[in-house]
Each structure stands twice: as structure tokens, then as C-alpha cells.
C-alpha atoms as one frame of an Amber mdcrd trajectory, in Angstrom:
protein
  -0.011   0.057   0.050   1.471   3.431  -1.040   1.391   6.301   1.431   1.058
   9.907   0.338   2.868  12.504   2.536   0.643  15.362   3.880   1.993  18.585
   5.394  -0.289  20.936   7.164   1.291  24.272   7.925   0.448  27.059  10.338
  -2.597  25.174  11.656  -4.388  25.770  15.000  -6.108  23.039  17.126  -9.912
  23.008  17.174 -10.138  21.378  20.476  -8.166  19.584  23.179  -5.986  16.451
  22.308  -7.713  13.277  23.091  -5.183  10.850  24.522  -5.862   7.203  25.378
  -3.746   4.009  25.499  -4.243   0.970  23.433  -2.751  -2.532  23.548   0.437
  -2.750  21.442   2.666  -5.751  20.919   5.131  -4.460  23.677   2.402  -3.326
  26.077   0.320  -0.214  26.278   0.857   2.279  23.577  -0.161   6.066  23.651
  -2.562   7.180  21.025  -3.682  10.748  20.601  -6.330  12.282  18.290  -6.342
  15.991  17.307  -8.097  18.239  14.712  -5.967  20.905  13.057  -7.488  23.657
  11.039  -5.618  25.676   8.356  -6.889  28.665   6.615  -5.641  29.642   3.234
  -6.853  31.995   0.324  -7.887  31.193  -3.225  -8.086  33.760  -5.916  -7.009
  37.509  -5.843  -8.489  40.988  -5.504 -12.313  41.251  -5.032 -12.599  37.408
  -5.879 -10.352  36.273  -3.122 -11.933  33.994  -0.643 -10.752  32.145   2.400
 -10.661  28.356   2.406 -10.525  26.312   5.612  -9.236  22.768   5.841  -9.684
  20.723   8.878  -7.736  17.356   9.284  -8.233  14.791  12.033  -4.652  13.467
  12.882  -3.641  10.308  14.916  -0.435  10.419  16.792   1.391   7.554  18.455
   3.809   6.914  21.281   5.854   9.637  22.801   4.645  12.046  20.119   1.043
  11.479  21.248   2.078  11.960  25.049   3.924  15.290  24.205   1.007  16.557
  22.289  -1.468  15.834  25.153   0.829  17.432  27.589   1.782  20.564  25.777
  -1.031  21.271  23.158  -4.483  22.654  23.813  -7.429  24.142  21.939  -5.872
  27.107  19.787  -2.275  25.766  19.872  -0.444  26.606  16.666   1.379  23.603
  15.051   2.981  22.323  11.805   2.051  18.635  11.025   3.899  16.261   8.714
   2.476  12.758   8.154   0.772  10.538   5.766  -2.631   9.578   4.584  -4.018
   6.190   3.626  -7.327   4.723   2.424  -9.384   3.535   5.385 -12.100   0.801
   5.039 -14.170  -0.432   8.115 -17.614  -1.676   8.856 -20.203   0.575  10.507
 -22.624  -0.427  13.109 -25.033  -1.921  10.586 -22.328  -3.958   8.751 -22.025
  -1.560   5.858 -18.525  -0.773   4.340 -17.403   2.742   5.036 -14.424   4.284
   2.902 -12.469   7.299   4.209  -9.082   8.670   4.793  -6.876   8.089   7.771
  -4.113  10.723   8.608  -1.097   9.755  10.826   1.398  12.402  12.008   4.938
  11.572  12.076   6.210  15.083  12.985   4.530  18.035  15.086   6.238  21.422
  15.243   4.827  23.334  18.353   4.835  26.943  16.992   3.679  28.847  20.094
   6.093  30.304  22.735   6.274  28.892  26.122   4.520  32.030  27.350   1.659
  31.590  24.971   1.260  27.966  25.814   1.175  28.821  29.581  -1.329  31.609
  29.080  -3.619  29.190  27.087  -3.404  26.567  29.706  -4.106  28.984  32.487
  -7.186  30.335  30.764  -8.419  26.835  30.256  -7.972  25.977  34.085  -9.076
  29.322  35.335  -5.742  30.316  36.931  -4.252  33.768  37.117  -0.901  33.940
  35.212   0.153  37.356  36.400   1.767  35.997  39.461   3.667  33.361  37.481
   5.044  36.005  35.175   6.637  38.155  37.972
């Protein structure tokens, strides 16, 4: 099966990273799922329109654990990975065709201060004392 490389640049996360552990051949393996949104423009002048692309990525192992620990809704990232055809049975036994995106690299684009501020807003803490 051929894999096609996918690069999503200057994306922001649509929500929190969903982390769980699945049974791997060597024991539990971390798996994270995140949705990254990229905005780009098509056309020029008055006909220029903004296009939005949302991709649901799966991350594995240490990459998944780091994403869950350091990324949150609104975090800015670059993602590099691959896409493959995915075929599975739905609850009624029908075959469903789709695409599965797996990330191999994640670049964290926010500064530490931006990430801490976003995390503090999420947890309701005051960051002004931490910055002094």
C-alpha cells in the first residue's frame, strides 16, 4: 500500500488533544487524536476567498504523549505525516470508505508564554503571579 505524504502548515487546534492508551505488541501504547485547522486563500482581488481545511490526525507513542501534555485548543502547529485509505464496517455492517491521517512530526509553534497563558485560561488560573 502506498502512502502519500501530507504537510499541514500554520494550523491551530480545534479542540483539546484526546489521549488514550491501546494494547500494543510491547504493552500499552499512547494514541492521541487532534483536529488541526488551516486557513488559506484562493483567488485574488475582490474574488479572493478564504478556504478552511480541517484534518483529524492520529499520533502515536511519545509524540502522542507530548501533544497531550503541551497542546490545547488554539495551539499553533505544523504537522507532517501520511494519509491512507481506510475501510471499516459501520454499526449496521456496511462498508465505510475514508481517509486516515497519521502524524510523524509535530512542530509546536507557540512560545512557552503563549502555551502557559492558554493553559491558565483553560484551568481558570491567574498567570500574572507566575510571570513576576
